[in-house]
C-alpha positions as CSV (number, residue, x, y, z in Angstrom):
1,M,-38.0,17.3,-20.3
2,S,-34.3,16.5,-21.0
3,T,-33.2,16.3,-17.5
4,A,-34.0,12.5,-17.2
5,P,-31.7,11.5,-19.9
6,M,-29.2,13.8,-18.6
7,S,-29.4,12.6,-15.3
8,S,-29.3,8.8,-16.5
9,G,-26.2,9.7,-18.7
10,T,-24.6,11.1,-15.9
11,L,-24.8,8.2,-13.7
12,H,-23.9,6.2,-16.8
13,S,-20.3,8.4,-16.8
14,L,-19.7,8.0,-13.1
15,R,-19.9,4.3,-13.4
16,A,-17.6,4.1,-16.3
17,W,-15.1,6.5,-14.7
18,W,-15.2,4.2,-11.7
19,A,-14.9,1.4,-13.6
20,R,-11.7,2.7,-15.3
21,R,-9.8,2.8,-11.9
22,P,-7.0,0.5,-12.1
23,P,-6.0,-2.2,-9.6
24,A,-2.9,0.0,-8.4
25,A,-5.8,2.5,-7.2
26,G,-5.4,0.0,-3.9
27,A,-2.3,1.9,-3.3
28,A,-4.4,4.9,-2.0
29,V,-5.4,2.8,0.6
30,M,-2.2,1.6,1.6
31,A,-0.9,5.2,1.6
32,T,-3.7,6.6,3.6
33,G,-3.6,3.4,6.1
34,I,-0.1,3.5,6.8
35,L,-0.1,7.5,7.2
36,S,-2.6,6.6,10.3
37,V,-0.2,4.3,11.4
38,G,2.6,6.8,11.3
39,L,0.2,9.7,13.0
40,H,-1.0,7.2,15.6
41,L,2.9,6.5,16.6
42,T,3.4,10.4,16.6
43,R,0.7,10.4,19.0
44,H,-1.5,12.5,17.0
45,E,-4.6,10.7,17.4
46,P,-7.2,12.8,15.9
47,L,-5.4,13.1,12.3
48,S,-4.9,9.2,12.8
49,R,-8.4,8.2,13.0
50,I,-9.5,10.9,10.4
51,A,-7.0,8.9,8.1
52,L,-8.5,5.6,9.1
53,V,-11.8,6.4,8.4
54,L,-10.5,7.5,4.9
55,A,-8.9,4.4,4.3
56,C,-11.8,2.6,5.5
57,A,-13.9,4.1,3.1
58,A,-11.5,3.7,0.3
59,W,-11.0,0.0,0.8
60,L,-14.8,-0.5,1.2
61,A,-15.4,1.1,-2.5
62,L,-12.4,-0.7,-4.0
63,A,-13.6,-4.2,-2.3
64,A,-16.9,-3.7,-3.7
65,H,-15.5,-2.8,-7.1
66,F,-13.7,-5.9,-6.7
67,V,-16.4,-8.2,-6.1
68,S,-18.6,-6.8,-8.7
69,L,-16.1,-7.0,-11.4
70,L,-15.7,-10.9,-10.3
71,L,-19.2,-11.5,-10.5
72,T,-20.1,-9.7,-13.8
73,D,-17.0,-9.3,-15.6
74,R,-14.6,-12.2,-15.0
75,T,-12.5,-11.4,-18.1
76,T,-11.6,-8.1,-17.2
77,W,-11.0,-9.4,-13.4
78,V,-8.8,-12.2,-14.7
79,A,-6.6,-9.6,-16.5
80,R,-6.6,-7.3,-14.0
81,A,-5.6,-9.8,-11.5
82,G,-2.5,-10.6,-13.5
83,T,-1.2,-7.3,-13.2
84,P,1.1,-6.3,-10.3
85,G,-1.2,-3.8,-9.1
86,A,-3.6,-6.5,-8.1
87,L,-1.4,-7.0,-4.9
88,T,-2.4,-3.8,-3.6
89,A,-5.5,-5.7,-2.5
90,V,-3.6,-8.0,-0.1
91,A,-1.4,-5.0,1.2
92,A,-4.2,-2.4,1.5
93,T,-5.8,-5.1,3.7
94,T,-3.0,-6.0,6.0
95,V,-2.2,-1.9,6.5
96,L,-5.7,-1.8,7.5
97,G,-5.5,-4.7,9.9
98,T,-2.5,-3.5,11.4
99,R,-4.1,-0.1,12.2
100,F,-6.9,-2.0,13.7
101,S,-4.9,-4.4,16.0
102,L,-2.8,-1.2,17.2
103,L,-6.2,0.5,18.5
104,G,-6.8,-3.0,20.3
105,W,-9.5,-4.4,17.8
106,T,-7.7,-7.8,17.6
107,T,-10.8,-9.5,16.1
108,P,-11.3,-7.2,13.1
109,A,-7.5,-7.2,12.5
110,A,-7.9,-11.4,12.6
111,V,-10.3,-11.2,9.9
112,L,-8.9,-8.7,7.7
113,L,-5.6,-11.2,8.0
114,A,-7.4,-14.2,7.1
115,L,-8.9,-12.5,4.5
116,A,-5.6,-11.2,3.1
117,A,-3.8,-14.8,3.6
118,L,-6.9,-16.2,1.4
119,L,-6.3,-13.8,-1.5
120,W,-2.3,-13.5,-1.1
121,P,-1.3,-17.0,-2.8
122,G,-3.7,-17.1,-5.7
123,L,-2.8,-13.3,-6.9
124,L,1.0,-13.7,-6.0
125,L,1.3,-16.7,-8.1
126,W,-0.8,-15.4,-11.3
127,V,1.3,-12.0,-11.0
128,V,4.6,-13.8,-11.0
129,R,3.6,-15.8,-13.8
130,H,3.4,-12.5,-15.6
131,W,6.5,-10.8,-14.5
132,E,8.6,-9.7,-17.5
133,R,12.0,-7.8,-18.0
134,R,12.4,-4.1,-17.2
135,M,9.2,-3.8,-15.1
136,P,8.3,-0.7,-13.4
137,G,8.5,-0.3,-9.7
138,A,5.1,-2.2,-9.2
139,V,7.0,-5.5,-9.7
140,F,8.1,-4.9,-6.0
141,L,4.6,-5.2,-4.7
142,G,4.7,-9.1,-4.5
143,C,7.5,-8.3,-1.6
144,V,5.2,-5.6,-0.1
145,A,2.0,-8.2,0.1
146,T,4.2,-10.5,1.6
147,Q,5.8,-8.3,4.0
148,G,2.1,-6.9,5.2
149,L,1.1,-10.4,6.1
150,A,4.3,-10.7,8.2
151,V,3.6,-6.9,9.8
152,L,0.1,-7.8,10.6
153,G,0.8,-11.6,11.9
154,A,3.6,-10.2,14.3
155,T,1.3,-7.5,15.5
156,L,-1.3,-9.7,16.3
157,A,0.9,-11.9,17.9
158,A,2.4,-9.3,20.4
159,A,-1.3,-8.2,20.6
160,T,-2.5,-11.8,21.8
161,S,0.6,-13.3,23.2
162,T,0.4,-16.3,20.8
163,A,3.3,-17.7,19.1
164,W,2.0,-19.2,16.3
165,P,1.2,-15.8,14.1
166,A,4.6,-14.8,14.6
167,H,6.3,-18.3,13.6
168,A,4.3,-17.7,10.3
169,S,5.0,-14.1,9.8
170,L,8.9,-15.0,10.1
171,V,8.4,-17.3,7.3
172,A,6.6,-14.3,5.2
173,F,9.3,-12.0,6.4
174,W,12.2,-14.2,4.8
175,L,10.0,-14.9,1.7
176,G,9.2,-11.5,1.2
177,L,13.1,-10.6,1.0
178,A,13.3,-13.3,-1.5
179,L,10.7,-11.9,-3.6
180,Y,12.5,-8.5,-3.4
181,V,15.9,-9.8,-4.7
182,V,14.2,-11.8,-7.7
183,A,11.8,-8.3,-8.2
184,L,15.2,-6.2,-8.2
185,F,16.4,-8.0,-11.3
186,R,13.4,-7.3,-13.1
187,F,13.1,-3.8,-12.3
188,D,14.0,-1.5,-14.8
189,L,16.4,1.2,-13.1
190,R,15.6,4.0,-15.9
191,Q,12.4,4.2,-13.8
192,V,13.6,6.2,-11.2
193,A,14.2,8.9,-13.9
194,R,11.2,8.5,-15.9
195,G,8.7,6.4,-13.6
196,A,5.3,7.7,-12.9
197,G,5.3,6.9,-9.3
198,D,5.2,3.7,-8.4
199,H,9.1,3.5,-9.1
200,W,9.2,4.6,-5.3
201,V,8.1,1.1,-4.4
202,A,11.4,0.0,-4.5
203,G,12.3,1.7,-1.6
204,G,8.9,1.0,-0.1
205,A,9.3,-2.7,-0.2
206,L,12.4,-2.1,2.1
207,A,10.7,0.0,4.4
208,I,7.9,-2.4,5.0
209,S,10.4,-5.2,5.4
210,A,12.2,-3.3,8.0
211,L,8.8,-2.7,9.8
212,A,8.2,-6.3,9.4
213,G,11.3,-6.9,11.4
214,S,10.7,-4.5,13.9
215,K,7.4,-6.1,14.6
216,L,8.7,-9.7,14.8
217,L,11.5,-8.4,17.4
218,A,8.6,-6.6,19.4
219,A,6.4,-9.9,19.3
220,A,9.4,-11.7,20.9
221,Q,9.4,-9.0,23.5
222,A,5.7,-9.2,24.2
223,G,6.1,-12.7,26.2
224,P,6.0,-15.7,24.4
225,Y,9.3,-17.7,23.6
226,L,9.6,-17.5,19.7
227,W,13.1,-17.9,18.9
228,N,16.7,-18.5,20.3
229,G,19.3,-15.8,20.8
230,D,21.3,-16.2,17.8
231,D,18.1,-16.2,15.7
232,A,17.0,-13.2,17.2
233,A,20.3,-11.8,16.6
234,V,20.2,-12.4,12.9
235,L,16.5,-10.8,12.8
236,H,17.8,-7.5,14.5
237,D,20.9,-6.8,12.4
238,A,18.7,-7.8,9.3
239,T,16.2,-5.1,10.3
240,V,18.5,-2.3,11.0
241,A,20.2,-3.0,7.9
242,L,16.5,-2.9,5.8
243,L,16.0,0.4,7.2
244,A,19.7,1.7,6.5
245,L,18.7,0.7,2.6
246,D,15.6,2.0,2.6
247,L,16.7,5.4,4.0
248,A,19.5,5.1,1.2
249,W,16.5,4.5,-1.6
250,Y,14.6,7.3,-0.1
251,V,17.4,9.9,-0.7
252,V,18.6,8.5,-4.1
253,L,14.7,8.7,-5.2
254,L,13.9,12.1,-3.6
255,V,17.4,13.5,-5.6
256,C,15.7,11.8,-8.6
257,E,12.6,13.6,-8.4
258,I,14.4,17.0,-8.1
259,V,16.8,16.4,-11.0
260,W,14.2,14.5,-13.0
261,P,10.7,16.4,-12.0
262,R,7.4,14.7,-12.9
263,P,4.6,17.6,-11.7
264,R,1.9,15.8,-13.7
265,Y,-0.5,13.7,-11.5
266,D,-0.9,10.0,-12.1
267,V,-2.8,7.5,-10.1
268,R,0.8,5.8,-9.5
269,R,1.7,8.3,-7.4
270,W,0.0,7.2,-4.6
271,S,2.5,4.3,-4.9
272,T,5.3,7.6,-4.0
273,V,2.9,8.5,-1.0
274,F,2.9,5.0,0.5
275,P,6.5,4.5,0.7
276,L,7.1,8.0,2.6
277,G,4.5,6.9,5.0
278,M,5.9,3.6,5.0
279,T,9.8,4.8,5.7
280,A,8.3,7.1,8.7
281,A,6.5,4.4,10.1
282,A,9.5,1.8,9.9
283,T,11.9,4.4,11.3
284,L,9.9,5.3,14.5
285,S,8.9,1.3,15.1
286,V,12.7,0.4,14.6
287,A,13.8,3.1,16.6
288,A,11.4,1.9,19.5
289,V,12.1,-1.8,19.3
290,V,16.0,-1.4,19.0
291,D,16.4,1.4,21.5
292,V,17.6,4.1,19.5
293,P,15.7,7.0,20.7
294,W,17.9,9.6,18.2
295,L,15.9,8.1,14.9
296,D,12.5,9.6,16.9
297,G,13.3,13.2,15.5
298,P,14.0,11.8,11.9
299,G,11.3,9.5,11.8
300,Q,8.7,12.4,13.1
301,A,9.8,14.7,10.4
302,L,9.3,11.6,8.0
303,V,5.6,11.5,9.0
304,W,5.0,15.2,8.2
305,I,7.0,14.9,4.7
306,A,4.1,12.0,4.2
307,V,1.1,14.0,5.3
308,A,2.5,16.9,2.8
309,G,2.8,14.2,-0.2
310,W,-0.3,12.7,0.7
311,S,-2.2,16.2,0.5
312,V,-0.4,16.9,-2.5
313,V,-1.6,13.8,-4.4
314,A,-5.1,13.8,-2.9
315,A,-5.4,17.4,-4.0
316,G,-4.5,16.1,-7.7
317,A,-6.7,13.2,-7.5
318,V,-9.6,15.5,-6.6
319,V,-9.0,17.6,-9.8
320,S,-8.3,14.5,-11.8
321,A,-11.7,12.9,-10.6
322,R,-13.5,16.2,-11.7
323,E,-12.0,16.6,-14.9
324,G,-12.6,12.8,-15.7
325,R,-16.4,13.0,-14.7
326,R,-17.0,16.2,-16.6
327,T,-15.4,14.6,-19.6
328,M,-17.5,11.3,-19.2
329,A,-20.6,13.3,-18.4
330,A,-20.0,15.3,-21.7
331,G,-19.6,12.4,-23.6
332,G,-22.8,10.6,-22.3
333,A,-24.9,13.9,-23.0
334,E,-23.3,14.0,-26.5
335,G,-24.6,10.4,-27.0
336,V,-28.0,11.3,-25.7
337,R,-28.1,14.1,-27.9
338,S,-27.1,12.2,-31.1
339,T,-29.7,9.3,-30.6
340,A,-32.6,11.6,-29.6
341,P,-35.4,11.7,-32.2
342,R,-35.5,14.8,-34.8
């Protein structure tokens, strides 16, 4: 006789648990999507397709929650939209679009580019208005979201031999670098020792910038005339420098993880996995476009490091979700018992 109330309470607890997911949870889609890209670049297509399916499922769930919150709780939606994590919506969409483009699915990729471009200016302006001093690594998501547009636009330009997406992506590329510099002055460097995971975005933003540069160079090599030799040389040098800086950040952050270990699971750990995967993808992409074959080996090794990181964080997420649902269900059941007639 108590089954119905318990089921209702459990359902309510599940909904409440899901509603508590922060905007930064979009980093899980980013991490899984870029892992799919990295596995594709290393020719592990079955694993890449599995990661893509998981990323798509997570993206759809988060998109549904995004729309639902907008329609039912505008106050909460506006409050969350002002946090840096809100920009994961843009970045995750561009990562998925990039993977679709690599599969030859240009129409879905173009639709996702249009959606990301529609969300980007409003979210970016709202987030920047709430920037403060000594912020966590999520402050670099402004750069990541902007460079995500550059990556997807340049990838589509190469796939369709169309010039205008590449020109627009070049603007986004330089704007993303400017946002990185501004964010760097807002970043609390103490986060490398005490951050919960999103401090890795300081390096991940450079990785996606290097990937964007490599995609712009690849677009120029694909056919249409885009810019002159001097411009291409500057872009080439900037791309190589960005990858070098990213790898330097990678080493620094890895050493800090060893010196100041933080083993407990936190949803912001997905923002650690994303830079791991993005660094691998950027290394492989830059190696191909600037013809530096000796980078292939390190790039492939970095992919498997990212796979290992994804597996550990995913396991932590599953355990955390089970504990959260159990706690919420217990709370719901206690509430039902306390209100039951005696």
